N, C-alpha and C positions, 0 to 999 in steps of 0.2 A: 097173325098167329103167331100166335106163344109155341115153344117146343118144345118140351121133354126133353133133354139131351146130354147126354157126359160132358164136361169138360174140356174136352181134349174136341169135341165135334165147334165146339165156339171157343174159342181161340180170340175172336175179331168184336173189340169191341166198339159199342156206342151206347150214344143221349135221345131220353126218349121228352118231348113232350110234355109238359106238367099239362097240361089242356086234355091228356088221352085219356079217353076210359078207362083203360089198362093200368095208368102211369099209377096207381095204387099196387104195393107189393109186386114193384115188376123187378125189383133189385134181383139182379142174380139172375132171373128168367132170358130166355133162348129166344128168341126173330130170325125168321126166314124173311131176308129182305130181297125180293124182285122188285127189278127200273120200271118204273110204270113208264111210256111215251105220255106226256097230256099236260097242259097247258096248267100251271098253278096259282091260286093267291095266296098272298100269305095275310097273315092277320092286320095290317098295315093297310089294306086294298091294292097293293101294289102284286103285275101279275109277272107269273114270269114262264118263257118258252121252252120247256123241256121237251117237245114232241120229236124233237134227234138226237137228245144227249145218250139215249141208251146207244150202245155196241152191241151189243148183244142181249134183249131182250127178254130171251129164254132164262138167261143166269141168273143163278142169286148166290146168296153168299149168308151164314148163317152168324148170328152176333147175341155176344150176354151184355142186357143193360147195366149199367153199373153205374149212372149218374144219379141215382134215387137210394141210391144204397148210403146207410148211415158211417160216417169215417169213425173208426174205432182203432185207438192211437195206447 
């Protein structure tokens, strides 16, 4: 879920998959990220057990998307 938040709240940065439905225009958006204990499958068919990966499944972090931004020199 994209959040509208001031810069001070979004000091951590992240990348978003170009396959995500909201990739277009995601530069600078803030997202609240929570751990989701589950088994995930990547685009190559490999499965990864992440059912015990969450230290605190109720904790979250707010990140700003920066990988989709154009480089300005």
